[in-house]
N, C-alpha and C positions, 0 to 999 in steps of 0.2 A: 515464396510467400509475399503478399503485398506489403509495402512499407506501412508503418504505423501511421494512422490518420491523425491529423491535428484536431483538437477540440476547439472549435471556433465560437464566436458569439452571435451567430445568426439570429438566435431567438433569445429574448430576455427572460423567458419563462422556462424553467428547467424541464417541466413535463412536456411542453410543446417541442423543445429542442430534442429531447429523447425520441419522440414520435417522428420528427422530421428525419432524423438520422436513420431510423429503422426503415422508413419508406425509401429513402435515397439508396441505401445499401441493397435493398431487395430489387428495386427497379434497375439499378446498375447491373445487377447480376442477371436480370432477365427472367426472374421467377415470378409466377403468379402466387397469390396467397395460398391456393390449394397445393401448388407444387412445393412451396416452402414447407407447408405442414407435412406433406408426404415425406420429404427428405429429412426433416427434423424429428418426426415422430410425435408431433403435437397436433392437436386439433387446429386446423387453419384459421378458425374463427378467433382463436386467441391472438394470433398475430395481427388480424384485422383490428381487433379492439385495442391492441397496443399501439398500432399505427394511427389510430384515431385519438389516442390519449384517454380512452375510456378506462384502461387499466395499465399498470406498469408491468404486470407479470412478476414472477419470482426471480431471485438471483440465479437459480439453476438454469432457467430457460435463457436468461440474458447471457450467462456464461457460455452456454451452448451456441448461441448466435454469434458471439465474439469468435468462437472457434470456427464456425461455418464460414463467416465472412473474412477470416484472416485479419481481424482487428483486435489483437490481444489487449484486453483491459479497457478499451475505449468505451464500448457500450455499457460495461459494468460501472465505469466511472460516471457516465451520464445517468445511469439508473440510480446511482447513489445520490447524485444531485437532485434528481426528481423526487426520490423518496424523502430527501431532506426537507421538502416542502411540508411534510406531514410530521412524522415522529422520529425518523431514523437518524438524520445527520444534522449537526448544528450549522447555523448560517455561516459561521466563519470559515468552515472547511470547503465551501462550495468552489470558490475560485481556485483555491489550492489544488483540489482534486482535478479540476479541469486542466490546470497547468501541469500537474504530474503526468497526466496521460499524454501530454505533448512533449515532455522533457526528453532530451537526448543524453543527459547524464544526471545522476542523483547522488548527492553526498549528504551524510547524516551524522548527527551526534546524539547519543541517548544518555540521559542522566540516570533514569531509574527503571524504565520499561523498554522492552524490546520493540523495535518498529513493527508495525502491522505486516509489512512485507516479509518478515522473517518469523512470524508467529505460527505455531501449530494450532489446530482447533482447540486443544485442551487449554493452552495458554490464553488464547483469545477469549475463551469462555470465562475463565476465572477473572481476567482483567475487566472484561465488559460487565460481568456480574457485579464486581466490586464497584463499578461506576453507576450501578443502579438499574441496569437492563434486566428485564425479566421476560419469561414466556416467549411468545411468538416474536416479539421485538428482538430478544436476545438471539434467537436462532437465526433470524434474518441478518442481523449484524455479523454474526460469526460467518455465515455463508458469504456475505459480501466482502468481509475482510480477507478471508482465505482466497476468494475468487480474484481479488486484486493482485494476488501474487503471480498471476499469468503475465503481468508486466515484466517479470524477470525470467520468464521461461520460454520465450520464443526466439527465433533466429535473429530478430531485429531488436531484441531487448537492449535497453540502455545500460551502460556500466553503472553499477551501484556500489558505493562505499559507505560503510557505517563504522563508527568508532563507538564502542560500548564502554561506558564507565564500569569499572569493576563491580560497583554496587548493583548494576543490572543483573550480573551473574551470581551475586551473593544474596539475591532475593528470590528464593525458590517458591514454587507453587505449593499450595497446601497438599495437593495430590502428588506424592513423590514419584509415582509411575509416570504421570504426565510431565513432570519436571525433567525426568530422565529422557523422555521422548523429545522434549524441546531441546535439550542440550545436544542430543544425538543429531537432531535435524540441523542445528547450527553448524556442527562440525561437518556435516554433509554439504550444506550450502556453501560453506567457506571454500570448497574445492572447485566451485564453478568459475569459469574463466571471467565472467562478467560481474562477479560478486567479490568484494574485498571486505573482510571483517577484521577489525583491530580492537584490542582491549586496552583501555587506559587504566593502568594500575593505580590503586589508592595512594601509593607512595608518591605519585606525581604531584600531589598536593593541590592547593587552590589554583584555579585558572579562570579565564574569562568566560567560560561557559558552565561554570560550576552549578548553576541552578537553571539552565536553559537547554531544552531540547531544540535542535535546529536542523532544518533541511535546506540544502542549496540545490536549486534546479537550474540547469542550463537548457534554454529553449532552442528551438530550431533556428531562430534568427540570431543566435549567439547571445541573446540577452539573459543575464542571470536574475533570479529572484530568490528570496529566502523566506522561510516560514519558521517562526519561533513559537515555542509553547512552554508554558510553565503551569503550576498548579491552579492559576487563576484565569487562564485564557490563552488564546493564540493570536498571532498577528502575521499577516502577509506583508513582506517588505519588498518594495520595488525601487527604492531610492538607492542609487549607486554608492553614495557615501556611507550609508548605514550597512549595506551589504559588504562593503570593503572592510569595515571595522569588524563585522562578524567573521569574515573570511580570515582576517589576521588572527583572531582568537582561535579559530578552527585550526589554522596552521600550527599554532603553538601546541594545541592538544594533540595533533597528529605527530608532531615531533617527539612528544613525551610518551606516545602509545607504543605498545609492543608491535613488532613486525607482524604481518599476516601469518607467517609460519609459527612464530612464537604464540600468537593469539590462539591459533587452532590447537596447539599443544596444551595451552592453558584450559581451553574449553574441554578437551579430552580428559585432562586431569580432574576437572570438576565432575565430569561424568563418572569417572572411576571412583571418586570419593562420595558420590551421591548414593544414599541408601537404596538398596534394592527392595522390591516388594517381598515380604516373607513368603 
């Protein structure tokens, strides 16, 4: 499988950047638009319009293209950036999503909500709906969020570690069946070689990340970046001194967290205690 491609800054306009990447991938493969349409099972004219920037297409066709070209998550990330110019994604996420597609490792701490990379469709639906998404926009965001999980599912997937505050697992969905599905999925994903899930128990007390979700990305050039988020907004951090302070706080949290094996047992216990549908 080809190595994951780096998201670069060739174009300052996300829609144009997306179209450029589509054209480059197709021509590098030696396909005509008609050949691509025949192999993908879509009308070739759709791909022509996407490469001209006339349309973005839907997340399902972009996800299929990622699979066809062997670029897991890259095109979907670019699609999200382009869609963000309109109604789907906020400005502050743009650069972060581009860097996430480039990252060779991802570390994360969650205060109250599971990271999108580990959400089931049911969980994503309830969280996004609570944030105000409705109708077609909601369905598109769910597909895009679930589609990004390909980042963790290929042979070249980066290692991913998340530490979940116990509150994350003590905040169930309104739909008990969907909540059980989410817990079962967490337990399943925790067994993957490239995924590490730890739980920070409530007894750990107050710590330096008590009110802050944080991501640490290690890029292909070895450079670290961090992204923090709270109830009022998010911030991409690239200054080494600030990243170092956050990293020290993260190290304290990791030291207080349960081991991966203990964490998986904790998730399974919660699944056993979760009410079953009558």
